[in-house]
C-alpha positions in Angstrom: 21.5 58.6 -25.8 24.0 61.5 -25.3 25.0 59.9 -22.0 25.3 56.5 -23.0 27.7 57.5 -26.3 29.5 59.4 -23.9 30.2 56.2 -22.0 30.7 54.5 -25.1 34.1 57.2 -25.7 34.9 56.9 -22.0 35.9 53.1 -22.5 37.0 53.2 -25.4 39.2 55.6 -24.1 40.6 53.4 -21.6 40.8 50.9 -24.2 43.6 52.4 -25.6 45.4 53.3 -23.0 45.8 50.2 -21.8 46.8 49.2 -25.3 49.0 52.0 -25.4 50.2 50.6 -21.6 50.4 47.1 -23.1 53.3 48.3 -26.1 55.3 50.5 -24.5 55.3 47.5 -21.5 57.1 45.0 -24.7 58.8 48.1 -25.5 60.5 48.5 -22.8 61.2 44.7 -22.3 62.2 44.2 -25.3 65.6 47.8 -25.2 65.9 46.1 -21.9 66.4 42.1 -23.8 68.6 43.9 -26.0 70.8 46.0 -23.7 71.8 42.4 -21.7 72.7 41.2 -25.0 75.0 44.2 -25.8 76.8 44.0 -22.2 77.4 40.1 -22.8 78.5 40.7 -26.1 80.9 43.3 -24.7 81.7 41.2 -21.4 83.0 38.2 -24.2 84.8 40.6 -25.9 86.5 41.9 -23.2 88.5 40.0 -20.5 88.2 42.6 -17.8 85.2 41.8 -18.3 85.0 38.1 -17.6 83.7 36.6 -14.5 86.4 33.7 -14.5 86.1 33.3 -10.2 84.1 35.5 -8.2 85.9 36.6 -5.6 85.6 35.4 -1.8 84.7 39.4 0.0 83.8 39.4 3.6 81.1 42.2 3.9 79.7 42.8 7.8 80.1 38.6 8.7 78.8 37.1 5.8 81.9 35.8 3.1 80.3 36.7 -0.7 81.7 36.3 -4.2 81.7 39.5 -5.9 82.9 39.7 -9.7 86.9 39.8 -10.1 85.8 43.5 -11.5 85.1 44.8 -8.8 86.7 47.1 -6.2 85.7 48.1 -3.4 88.3 50.9 -1.4 88.0 54.6 -2.3 91.6 54.7 -3.9 91.8 56.8 -6.7 95.1 56.6 -8.6 97.0 59.6 -9.5 97.0 61.1 -12.7 100.1 59.8 -14.1 102.5 56.8 -12.2 103.4 58.0 -8.6 106.9 56.2 -8.6 109.7 58.2 -6.8 112.4 57.4 -9.0 111.0 58.2 -12.5 110.4 61.6 -11.7 110.9 64.4 -14.4 111.4 61.5 -16.7 107.3 60.8 -17.1 106.2 62.9 -20.2 102.7 62.0 -22.0 101.2 59.2 -20.2 97.5 57.3 -19.7 95.2 58.1 -17.4 95.2 54.9 -15.4 94.0 51.9 -15.3 92.4 49.8 -12.4 92.2 46.2 -12.7 91.5 42.6 -9.5 94.4 40.2 -11.0 92.5 36.7 -12.5 93.7 33.8 -12.2 94.4 34.2 -15.9 96.4 36.9 -15.0 98.6 34.6 -13.9 98.0 31.1 -15.2 102.2 29.9 -16.1 101.4 29.0 -19.5 100.0 32.2 -21.0 102.0 35.0 -18.6 100.0 37.5 -20.1 98.1 40.4 -18.3 95.2 41.9 -20.1 93.8 44.9 -20.0 90.7 47.0 -20.5 89.7 47.6 -23.7 87.8 50.0 -24.1 90.2 52.2 -22.0 93.7 51.1 -23.7 92.1 52.4 -27.0 90.3 55.9 -25.3 93.7 56.5 -23.6 96.7 54.4 -24.6 96.5 54.4 -28.3 96.7 58.3 -28.8 100.4 57.2 -27.2 101.3 55.5 -30.6 103.7 56.8 -33.4 102.9 56.1 -36.8 105.8 52.7 -37.0 104.3 51.1 -32.9 102.2 48.8 -34.4 99.7 47.0 -31.5 99.4 44.1 -33.6 102.7 42.9 -34.4 103.6 43.7 -31.0 105.7 46.6 -29.7 108.5 45.8 -26.5 108.3 48.0 -23.8 110.0 49.3 -21.0 108.0 48.8 -17.3 108.7 50.0 -14.4 107.5 48.4 -10.7 106.8 50.9 -7.7 110.2 51.0 -7.0 111.5 52.2 -10.6 112.7 48.7 -11.0 113.3 47.6 -15.3 111.3 44.4 -17.0 111.3 44.0 -20.2 107.5 43.4 -21.4 105.5 43.1 -24.6 102.4 44.7 -25.8 99.5 44.3 -28.2 97.0 43.2 -29.6 95.8 39.3 -28.9 94.7 36.9 -31.2 92.9 40.6 -32.5 90.6 40.2 -29.2 92.1 41.4 -26.2 95.2 44.0 -25.4 97.7 42.4 -22.5 101.2 43.1 -21.6 102.8 39.5 -22.8 106.2 38.4 -21.0 105.3 39.9 -17.1 105.8 36.7 -15.5 108.7 38.1 -13.6 107.2 40.1 -12.4 104.1 39.0 -10.9 106.7 36.5 -9.3 108.9 38.7 -7.6 106.0 40.9 -5.9 103.9 37.9 -4.8 101.0 39.0 -6.8 97.3 36.4 -6.4 94.7 36.6 -8.5 91.3 38.1 -6.3 93.4 39.9 -3.6 95.4 42.2 -5.6 94.2 44.9 -7.3 96.9 46.5 -10.0 97.0 50.1 -11.7 98.4 50.8 -15.1 100.1 53.6 -17.2 101.4 53.3 -20.3 103.4 56.7 -21.0 106.0 58.3 -22.6 109.7 58.7 -22.0 110.8 62.2 -21.6 114.1 62.4 -22.8 114.0 58.6 -25.0 110.4 58.7 -26.1 110.1 54.7 -25.4 106.7 54.0 -25.0 107.0 52.6 -21.3 104.7 51.0 -18.9 104.4 51.7 -15.6 102.0 49.3 -12.8 101.8 49.7 -9.2 99.4 47.0 -7.1 97.6 47.5 -3.6 96.2 44.4 -1.7 92.8 44.8 -1.5 91.6 45.3 2.6 88.0 42.9 2.2 89.5 40.3 0.1 90.3 37.1 2.1 92.8 35.0 0.1 92.1 31.4 -0.2 94.5 28.0 -0.3 94.8 28.6 -4.1 95.8 32.2 -3.5 98.6 31.1 -1.3 101.3 31.1 -4.3 104.5 31.1 -3.4 107.1 32.8 -5.2 109.7 30.5 -7.5 
């Protein structure tokens, strides 16, 4: 009787363990589904995460498709814009923001550069003054790698996306292309005028393959 009782107790323990394992597995699946839903919502909210058209990238002898947000090189942008013409003029400065250009960024009818929402909120918005309302739009001076000036507008577009508008002349003059060009963006205060400014540098991805659509002609 004692032996039979111990066997029953052992079977009961095994059954409980199995039920616990099933319960934990269901909980794990539920959590993973929740994470996937959250990630999808964040992608829809942040235009920098939108995978509109994947890039053609060389990996070994193969050409593969990757998200536009993917950056393969080991380049580490400096904390402040490395522009010789701005030496001594950059005051308070944000952390650099990088992104691979998308078709939307270079759409002539839209002419806006979308910026990572989380990065803007964490690193760029703290530099704004009380009288600067990004919802209404802030006129800014943007510098290229040579120190040339471009007038743009920093705005919280449609109350969803942080963008730099009026940047068509910038990407046209520099012949920037979707998928293969990566831009680095800083926002800073001019040390002497206290004007809100942007700096944009760019580099060409060594692993991206230009397509016919990418071979844009400067106008």
